[in-house]
VMD Tcl script that draws the C-alpha trace (Angstrom):
set ca {
  {173.44 31.05 45.10}
  {169.85 32.04 44.31}
  {168.82 31.40 47.92}
  {171.68 33.63 49.09}
  {170.44 36.44 46.85}
  {166.90 36.07 48.20}
  {168.15 36.20 51.79}
  {170.32 39.22 51.06}
  {167.44 41.02 49.38}
  {165.10 40.19 52.27}
  {167.61 41.48 54.81}
  {168.03 44.69 52.83}
  {164.24 45.22 52.73}
  {163.94 44.82 56.49}
  {166.89 47.19 56.97}
  {165.15 49.84 54.85}
  {161.92 49.34 56.80}
  {163.66 49.65 60.15}
  {165.58 52.76 59.10}
  {162.80 54.33 57.04}
  {161.03 56.15 59.88}
  {162.44 59.48 61.07}
  {164.54 59.29 64.21}
  {162.07 61.40 66.19}
  {158.94 59.63 64.87}
  {158.82 57.29 67.84}
  {159.10 60.17 70.30}
  {156.59 61.81 72.57}
  {155.00 65.23 72.54}
  {152.59 67.01 74.88}
  {150.07 69.40 73.39}
  {147.90 71.81 75.38}
  {145.05 73.98 74.22}
  {142.89 76.36 76.25}
  {139.51 77.47 74.87}
  {137.22 80.19 76.15}
  {134.05 78.35 77.17}
  {131.68 81.30 77.61}
  {130.04 80.64 74.23}
  {130.42 76.82 74.35}
  {127.62 74.58 75.65}
  {128.67 71.12 74.42}
  {131.98 69.31 73.94}
  {132.84 66.29 71.78}
  {136.17 64.49 72.13}
  {137.32 61.86 69.63}
  {140.32 59.57 70.07}
  {141.50 56.44 68.29}
  {143.84 54.59 70.66}
  {144.82 55.77 74.14}
  {143.02 57.04 77.22}
  {140.69 59.87 78.20}
  {140.10 61.54 81.58}
  {137.50 64.26 81.94}
  {137.77 66.26 85.16}
  {136.25 69.38 86.70}
  {138.25 72.48 85.97}
  {137.97 76.06 87.12}
  {136.98 79.38 85.63}
  {135.49 79.94 82.17}
  {137.89 77.88 80.08}
  {138.17 74.36 78.69}
  {141.67 72.95 78.99}
  {142.64 70.08 76.70}
  {145.94 68.31 77.25}
  {147.13 65.28 75.28}
  {150.33 63.27 75.31}
  {151.02 61.88 71.83}
  {153.19 58.89 71.02}
  {153.87 57.50 67.57}
  {152.56 53.94 67.47}
  {151.54 51.78 64.53}
  {147.83 51.03 64.66}
  {147.10 50.58 60.95}
  {149.66 47.94 59.92}
  {153.37 47.17 60.30}
  {154.26 48.83 56.99}
  {152.44 52.12 57.69}
  {154.51 55.23 58.35}
  {154.81 56.85 61.75}
  {154.02 60.57 62.14}
  {156.30 63.17 63.67}
  {154.22 63.85 66.78}
  {156.01 67.15 67.40}
  {154.29 68.54 64.31}
  {150.79 67.45 65.38}
  {148.35 69.77 67.13}
  {144.99 69.56 68.87}
  {142.19 70.36 66.46}
  {139.45 72.48 68.04}
  {136.47 73.00 65.73}
  {133.45 75.05 66.75}
  {130.03 74.94 65.12}
  {127.78 77.41 66.87}
  {128.01 76.55 70.55}
  {129.46 73.06 69.91}
  {133.17 72.29 70.32}
  {134.85 69.23 68.82}
  {138.36 68.15 69.86}
  {140.66 65.60 68.24}
  {144.09 65.03 66.74}
  {143.82 64.40 63.01}
  {146.48 61.73 62.48}
  {146.89 57.96 62.20}
  {149.33 55.72 64.03}
  {149.31 57.64 67.30}
  {148.59 56.80 70.92}
  {146.68 59.58 72.69}
  {146.45 60.17 76.46}
  {143.93 62.97 77.04}
  {143.09 65.02 80.10}
  {140.13 67.33 79.53}
  {139.16 69.86 82.20}
  {135.71 71.41 81.90}
  {134.74 74.89 83.17}
  {132.81 75.55 86.36}
  {129.57 76.03 84.42}
  {127.84 72.78 83.57}
  {128.01 71.77 79.92}
  {124.75 70.89 78.17}
  {126.40 67.84 76.62}
  {129.64 65.89 76.82}
  {130.26 63.30 74.11}
  {133.29 61.00 74.02}
  {134.18 58.56 71.26}
  {137.20 56.27 71.72}
  {138.27 53.28 69.67}
  {140.60 51.49 72.10}
  {141.54 52.65 75.62}
  {140.29 53.47 79.08}
  {137.93 56.35 79.86}
  {137.15 58.03 83.19}
  {134.68 60.89 83.63}
  {134.32 62.82 86.90}
  {133.09 66.15 85.51}
  {129.31 66.50 85.36}
  {127.27 67.60 82.35}
  {123.55 67.74 81.71}
  {124.02 64.86 79.27}
  {127.00 62.48 79.08}
  {127.40 60.08 76.15}
  {130.28 57.66 75.74}
  {130.97 55.27 72.86}
  {133.96 53.01 73.59}
  {135.08 50.15 71.38}
  {137.53 48.27 73.59}
  {138.57 49.25 77.13}
  {137.30 49.95 80.62}
  {135.13 52.96 81.46}
  {134.12 54.72 84.66}
  {131.54 57.47 85.04}
  {131.39 59.04 88.52}
  {129.21 62.15 88.55}
  {126.49 63.48 90.82}
  {124.18 64.83 88.14}
  {123.29 64.37 84.48}
  {121.75 61.90 82.06}
  {124.17 59.08 81.18}
  {124.31 56.91 78.08}
  {127.24 54.54 77.56}
  {128.07 51.85 75.04}
  {131.15 49.62 75.51}
  {132.03 46.92 73.00}
  {134.52 44.93 75.07}
  {135.50 45.96 78.59}
  {134.13 46.69 82.05}
  {131.84 49.63 82.79}
  {131.19 51.24 86.17}
  {128.65 54.03 86.61}
  {128.12 55.91 89.87}
  {125.69 58.76 90.39}
  {123.28 60.16 92.96}
  {120.04 58.34 93.69}
  {118.27 61.70 93.57}
  {119.66 62.26 90.04}
  {118.80 58.94 88.39}
  {115.47 58.36 86.71}
  {114.84 55.26 84.63}
  {117.77 52.84 84.72}
  {118.53 50.28 82.02}
  {121.65 48.17 81.66}
  {122.57 45.10 79.64}
  {125.58 42.89 79.02}
  {125.92 40.43 76.19}
  {128.59 38.37 77.92}
  {129.35 39.32 81.54}
  {127.71 40.16 84.84}
  {125.44 43.12 85.61}
  {124.83 44.61 89.06}
  {122.69 47.43 90.47}
  {123.36 48.92 93.91}
  {121.56 51.58 95.91}
  {117.94 50.77 95.02}
  {115.60 47.79 94.92}
  {115.75 47.22 91.20}
  {115.55 44.19 88.94}
  {118.65 42.14 88.20}
  {118.41 39.28 85.72}
  {121.14 36.91 84.64}
  {121.23 34.30 81.90}
  {123.88 31.80 80.91}
  {126.27 34.44 79.56}
  {124.88 37.95 80.07}
  {122.82 40.08 82.40}
  {120.24 42.84 82.61}
  {119.38 45.43 85.25}
  {116.53 47.92 85.51}
  {115.12 50.26 88.10}
  {113.82 53.71 88.94}
  {115.84 56.24 90.88}
  {114.54 59.25 92.75}
  {115.28 61.75 89.99}
  {114.57 62.42 86.33}
  {117.81 61.68 84.45}
  {117.93 58.37 82.51}
  {120.84 55.95 82.89}
  {121.32 53.73 79.82}
  {124.29 51.35 79.66}
  {125.21 48.62 77.19}
  {128.23 46.31 77.34}
  {128.97 43.71 74.67}
  {131.57 41.62 76.49}
  {132.44 42.63 80.05}
  {130.96 43.43 83.43}
  {128.55 46.27 84.24}
  {128.13 47.93 87.62}
  {125.62 50.74 88.33}
  {125.70 52.28 91.81}
  {123.46 55.00 93.25}
  {124.56 56.85 96.36}
  {122.99 59.35 98.74}
  {124.81 62.46 97.58}
  {122.73 65.63 97.38}
  {122.26 67.44 94.10}
  {124.12 70.76 93.85}
}
mol new
graphics top color blue
foreach p $ca { graphics top sphere $p radius 0.5 }
foreach p [lrange $ca 0 end-1] q [lrange $ca 1 end] { graphics top cylinder $p $q radius 0.2 }
display resetview
């Protein structure tokens, strides 16, 4: 009889947990925000779990678009947000713009389109997910915990840190200055110049000097690193 009560109580608890979240909490919502970029010179984008694509846009605006899905990332007993009520936070400090969605337990798929003018700095911080950048900036910095990343730009200084995942960087030979890349566990390759490639039992290291002035600095904890320099002309 006591065992029956325990089982009944356990079943009731799980029923409450399964029915406790609002019906629309597991839904999906798309949020869009357009910001006048005439007084903005740098952009920072922060995301917890999801993906980020940064692409060239047009005109004098920054367009941020994110698809939000409720998803538990902080424990099975944590509550899910109503994503319809969430919005993109755009905070400016002087000429610096910071974008994020201030909520837990969400999956974020971002598409960020930059204006035609080149930003002084683009900074991206992502916990878990894939990142792809094809819009140039004078300085690009990416900090990614877990996921794959690709940077394909003609110009700009590039600094990337990936904890676990593969990283591919492609830029113009005439843009790159000093090149440094390391992997803790994984391969490292350098294409487009006669640089130095070293491998040990688990990791690798590459170094070289391009024909330009912009440094390329890449670090991967666990994963493969590829740096490629092509013959594209600087704009």
